[in-house]
C-alpha positions as CSV (number, residue, x, y, z in Angstrom):
1,M,65.8,7.1,122.7
2,S,64.8,6.7,118.9
3,E,65.0,3.1,120.0
4,I,62.1,3.3,121.8
5,K,60.1,5.3,120.1
6,Q,60.5,2.6,117.1
7,E,58.6,0.1,119.7
8,Q,55.7,2.1,120.0
9,N,53.6,1.5,116.7
10,G,50.7,0.9,118.5
11,P,48.5,2.6,121.1
12,R,49.2,2.4,124.5
13,S,47.4,2.1,127.9
14,D,48.0,2.6,131.1
15,L,47.1,-0.1,133.2
16,S,48.8,1.2,136.7
17,S,45.2,2.2,138.3
18,S,44.2,-1.4,137.6
19,L,46.8,-3.0,139.7
20,D,45.1,-5.3,142.4
21,K,42.2,-5.4,140.6
22,D,39.8,-7.8,139.5
23,V,40.4,-8.0,135.4
24,L,39.2,-10.4,132.6
25,V,42.1,-11.3,130.0
26,R,41.1,-12.5,126.7
27,F,43.8,-14.6,124.7
28,R,44.5,-14.4,121.3
29,S,45.8,-17.3,120.0
30,K,44.1,-21.2,120.8
31,E,47.3,-23.3,121.4
32,Y,48.4,-20.5,124.0
33,Q,45.2,-21.2,126.1
34,D,45.5,-24.8,125.5
35,Q,49.3,-23.7,126.9
36,L,48.0,-22.4,130.1
37,G,45.0,-24.4,130.4
38,L,42.9,-21.6,131.4
39,G,40.4,-21.1,128.3
40,A,39.7,-18.3,126.1
41,E,39.4,-15.9,128.9
42,C,40.7,-15.6,132.6
43,A,39.5,-13.5,135.3
44,G,41.7,-12.7,137.8
45,R,43.6,-10.0,139.7
46,L,46.1,-8.0,137.8
47,V,49.4,-8.3,139.6
48,G,52.1,-6.5,137.4
49,V,52.2,-4.6,134.0
50,D,55.5,-4.1,132.1
51,R,56.3,-3.7,128.5
52,Y,57.1,-7.5,127.8
53,G,53.5,-8.5,129.2
54,L,51.2,-8.8,132.5
55,W,51.1,-10.8,135.6
56,L,47.9,-12.1,136.7
57,E,46.5,-14.5,139.5
58,P,43.2,-16.6,138.0
59,A,40.7,-16.4,140.3
60,E,39.6,-19.6,140.5
61,Q,42.9,-20.9,141.3
62,R,43.8,-18.1,143.9
63,K,40.4,-18.9,145.9
64,Q,42.0,-22.7,145.9
65,A,45.3,-21.5,146.9
66,L,44.4,-19.1,150.0
67,A,41.7,-21.8,151.2
68,S,44.6,-24.5,151.5
69,S,47.3,-21.9,152.8
70,E,49.5,-22.6,149.7
71,A,51.1,-19.8,147.5
72,V,48.8,-18.3,145.0
73,P,50.4,-19.0,141.4
74,H,51.4,-16.0,139.2
75,Y,51.1,-16.4,135.1
76,F,53.4,-14.3,133.0
77,V,51.0,-13.5,129.8
78,P,53.4,-11.5,126.8
79,W,51.7,-8.7,125.3
80,P,51.4,-10.9,121.9
81,E,49.0,-13.4,123.4
82,I,46.1,-11.1,125.1
83,L,43.6,-9.8,122.8
84,T,41.9,-7.5,125.6
85,V,42.0,-6.9,128.8
86,V,38.8,-5.9,130.7
87,R,38.1,-4.3,133.9
88,R,34.6,-3.7,135.1
89,Q,33.8,-0.3,136.6
90,D,30.8,0.3,139.2
91,A,28.7,2.9,137.2
92,S,27.9,4.8,140.3
93,L,31.3,6.2,140.4
94,F,30.5,8.2,137.2
95,Q,27.3,9.6,137.9
96,T,27.6,12.9,139.1
97,K,25.3,14.9,141.3
98,K,22.3,16.6,139.1
99,E,22.6,20.1,138.6
100,Y,19.0,22.1,137.9
101,R,19.5,25.6,136.1
102,G,16.6,28.0,136.0
103,L,13.1,26.9,137.0
104,R,13.2,24.1,139.6
105,P,10.5,21.5,139.8
106,Q,7.9,21.9,143.0
């Protein structure tokens, strides 16, 4: 148990609600971006997450593979190479019903 606590130095995020959703991953190092050939950031579908990194299906490659009935490529990206993971949310999901208290407008 103490072994696990020592590894958890930084903040933790739960990305389980983002699985099978569209995300934008920004990479930390230029060398890694060049190695993958995906650019500084990559939009795609989040396929898997564990303590070593995440698995991503790049959006463009996914479209091409599905159009030609081929296998969709998955990329594993280790956490040290990830700068940030962004998932867009629809603003309407956070809007609540307006509640009037007191006098109501006429």
